[in-house]
N, CA, C and O of each residue as an XYZ file, in Angstrom:
264
protein
N      92.742     -5.306      2.571
C      92.340     -6.271      1.579
C      93.160     -6.057      0.317
O      93.366     -4.923     -0.116
N      93.621     -7.144     -0.265
C      94.372     -7.053     -1.517
C      93.411     -6.808     -2.671
O      92.326     -7.388     -2.723
N      93.814     -5.952     -3.586
C      93.027     -5.625     -4.764
C      93.989     -5.337     -5.916
O      95.205     -5.363     -5.727
N      93.466     -5.068     -7.081
C      94.296     -4.861     -8.279
C      94.152     -3.423     -8.773
O      93.045     -2.887     -8.810
N      95.267     -2.798     -9.152
C      95.239     -1.473     -9.759
C      94.723     -1.619    -11.192
O      95.287     -2.369    -11.988
N      93.652     -0.899    -11.511
C      93.068     -0.987    -12.853
C      93.338      0.243    -13.702
O      93.143      0.213    -14.918
N      93.784      1.323    -13.076
C      94.075      2.545    -13.823
C      94.426      3.675    -12.875
O      94.586      3.472    -11.671
N      94.544      4.885    -13.445
C      94.908      6.074    -12.682
C      94.071      7.251    -13.144
O      93.623      7.302    -14.290
N      93.868      8.190    -12.247
C      93.279      9.473    -12.601
C      93.844     10.527    -11.650
O      94.462     10.196    -10.639
N      93.626     11.787    -11.982
C      94.083     12.867    -11.110
C      92.893     13.456    -10.364
O      91.799     13.583    -10.914
N      93.123     13.816     -9.095
C      92.071     14.450     -8.315
C      92.013     15.944     -8.639
O      92.685     16.417     -9.556
N      91.203     16.676     -7.874
C      90.986     18.102     -8.159
C      92.231     18.961     -7.982
O      92.294     20.061     -8.530
N      93.230     18.486     -7.224
C      94.473     19.253     -7.085
C      95.633     18.620     -7.855
O      96.801     18.924     -7.612
N      95.280     17.731     -8.792
C      96.238     17.120     -9.729
C      97.163     16.084     -9.102
O      98.208     15.773     -9.673
N      96.796     15.535     -7.926
C      97.535     14.409     -7.371
C      97.048     13.128     -8.047
O      95.880     13.031     -8.421
N      97.935     12.150     -8.203
C      97.581     10.902     -8.866
C      96.893      9.942     -7.900
O      97.293      9.792     -6.746
N      95.853      9.303     -8.407
C      95.025      8.390     -7.630
C      94.889      7.097     -8.421
O      94.635      7.130     -9.625
N      95.057      5.944     -7.746
C      94.842      4.669     -8.434
C      93.363      4.310     -8.395
O      92.665      4.595     -7.422
N      92.900      3.683     -9.462
C      91.572      3.085     -9.507
C      91.771      1.608     -9.177
O      92.589      0.936     -9.805
N      91.032      1.105     -8.203
C      91.211     -0.259     -7.743
C      90.050     -1.151     -8.174
O      88.926     -0.678     -8.344
N      90.327     -2.433     -8.349
C      89.309     -3.369     -8.831
C      88.158     -3.540     -7.848
O      87.086     -3.998     -8.244
N      88.344     -3.188     -6.588
C      87.277     -3.301     -5.591
C      86.298     -2.132     -5.673
O      85.274     -2.132     -4.990
N      86.609     -1.133     -6.510
C      85.739      0.023     -6.648
C      86.209      1.252     -5.891
O      85.672      2.343     -6.083
N      87.207      1.086     -5.032
C      87.762      2.204     -4.284
C      88.933      2.811     -5.046
O      89.260      2.373     -6.149
N      89.555      3.812     -4.458
C      90.737      4.438     -5.039
C      91.728      4.741     -3.923
O      91.377      4.731     -2.743
N      92.967      5.008     -4.312
C      94.018      5.283     -3.334
C      95.009      6.274     -3.927
O      95.469      6.105     -5.056
N      95.336      7.313     -3.154
C      96.317      8.301     -3.597
C      97.725      7.718     -3.559
O      98.093      7.002     -2.627
N      98.495      8.035     -4.580
C      99.933      7.748     -4.611
C     100.611      9.034     -5.018
O     100.701      9.355     -6.203
N     101.087      9.770     -4.028
C     101.685     11.077     -4.280
C     103.206     10.983     -4.291
O     103.810     10.227     -3.531
N     103.803     11.773     -5.177
C     105.246     11.996     -5.107
C     105.403     13.360     -4.471
O     105.226     14.384     -5.130
N     105.733     13.373     -3.197
C     105.832     14.605     -2.428
C     107.158     14.570     -1.680
O     107.195     14.509     -0.451
N     108.226     14.609     -2.435
C     109.544     14.473     -1.816
C     109.814     15.629     -0.864
O     109.344     16.739     -1.110
N     110.538     15.408      0.189
C     111.227     14.185      0.575
C     110.366     13.230      1.404
O     110.860     12.199      1.859
N     109.098     13.553      1.605
C     108.252     12.747      2.484
C     107.746     11.472      1.825
O     107.691     10.425      2.469
N     107.382     11.543      0.574
C     106.905     10.369     -0.155
C     107.658     10.316     -1.489
O     107.464     11.174     -2.350
N     108.500      9.324     -1.650
C     109.282      9.187     -2.873
C     108.584      8.172     -3.770
O     108.746      6.963     -3.606
N     107.821      8.672     -4.700
C     107.121      7.818     -5.660
C     107.244      8.457     -7.045
O     106.256      8.873     -7.650
N     108.460      8.520     -7.515
C     108.708      9.171     -8.800
C     107.979      8.489     -9.947
O     107.741      9.111    -10.983
N     107.615      7.204     -9.776
C     106.953      6.467    -10.839
C     105.585      7.052    -11.200
O     105.084      6.788    -12.293
N     104.971      7.838    -10.314
C     103.666      8.411    -10.643
C     103.771      9.618    -11.559
O     102.757     10.093    -12.071
N     104.983     10.122    -11.774
C     105.136     11.360    -12.538
C     105.165     11.163    -14.048
O     105.094     12.147    -14.784
N     105.266      9.927    -14.537
C     105.267      9.731    -15.993
C     104.233      8.680    -16.398
O     104.028      7.700    -15.680
N     103.584      8.882    -17.544
C     102.574      7.921    -18.008
C     103.136      6.513    -18.197
O     102.460      5.535    -17.878
N     104.350      6.395    -18.706
C     104.951      5.087    -18.927
C     105.167      4.348    -17.612
O     104.915      3.147    -17.522
N     105.628      5.059    -16.601
C     105.856      4.424    -15.303
C     104.545      4.013    -14.648
O     104.453      2.927    -14.077
N     103.520      4.876    -14.725
C     102.216      4.511    -14.159
C     101.657      3.280    -14.857
O     101.102      2.398    -14.202
N     101.795      3.210    -16.163
C     101.270      2.069    -16.923
C     101.873      0.742    -16.472
O     101.213     -0.292    -16.566
N     103.112      0.752    -15.986
C     103.732     -0.497    -15.543
C     103.090     -1.022    -14.260
O     103.252     -2.195    -13.925
N     102.361     -0.161    -13.535
C     101.717     -0.585    -12.289
C     100.280     -1.055    -12.475
O      99.688     -1.601    -11.545
N      99.708     -0.851    -13.662
C      98.364     -1.366    -13.921
C      98.421     -2.888    -13.844
O      99.323     -3.503    -14.415
N      97.482     -3.493    -13.155
C      97.361     -4.922    -12.880
C      98.254     -5.388    -11.731
O      98.320     -6.586    -11.458
N      98.942     -4.469    -11.056
C      99.694     -4.823     -9.850
C      98.736     -4.967     -8.677
O      97.675     -4.344     -8.644
N      99.124     -5.791     -7.722
C      98.340     -5.946     -6.504
C      98.643     -4.785     -5.570
O      99.788     -4.352     -5.444
N      97.594     -4.288     -4.916
C      97.744     -3.192     -3.969
C      96.843     -3.462     -2.773
O      95.937     -4.293     -2.839
N      97.095     -2.764     -1.702
C      96.279     -2.903     -0.503
C      95.218     -1.812     -0.496
O      95.536     -0.632     -0.640
N      93.951     -2.203     -0.327
C      92.874     -1.235     -0.150
C      92.644     -1.085      1.341
O      92.317     -2.051      2.030
N      92.815      0.122      1.829
C      92.698      0.379      3.267
C      91.269      0.696      3.686
O      91.024      0.952      4.865
N      90.322      0.687      2.756
C      88.948      1.038      3.086
C      88.103     -0.180      3.469
O      86.961     -0.026      3.903
N      88.650     -1.380      3.315
C      87.914     -2.578      3.695
C      88.235     -2.927      5.144
O      89.395     -2.867      5.552
N      87.223     -3.288      5.920
C      87.514     -3.670      7.306
C      88.315     -4.965      7.355
O      88.135     -5.853      6.521
N      89.181     -5.057      8.323
C      89.944     -6.293      8.519
C      89.059     -7.321      9.178
O      88.381     -7.024     10.163
N      89.057     -8.511      8.653
C      88.248     -9.577      9.201
C      89.111    -10.392     10.161
O      90.183    -10.868      9.788
N      88.646    -10.549     11.378
C      89.352    -11.339     12.376
C      88.531    -12.586     12.637
O      87.370    -12.504     13.039
N      89.132    -13.729     12.409
C      88.438    -14.995     12.631
C      88.703    -15.484     14.048
O      89.851    -15.541     14.488
N      87.663    -15.827     14.742
C      87.791    -16.341     16.099
C      87.695    -17.861     16.009
O      86.599    -18.419     15.969
N      88.834    -18.517     15.979
C      88.853    -19.981     15.810
C      88.899    -20.700     17.125
O      88.919    -21.931     17.155
């Protein structure tokens, strides 16, 4: 389900987590070379992603039987 990034916080091990408008959250880790997300490492870069659309993987996919 598409949702909007409303902010960021760090979890208990200091990884960055997005706050989503649906009420859920999603980790965005920079763990090179496996996950290249350098934008999470600076406050200015994270701020540019607030209000961006993101996918929430916690919502079930709805399949319509037409």
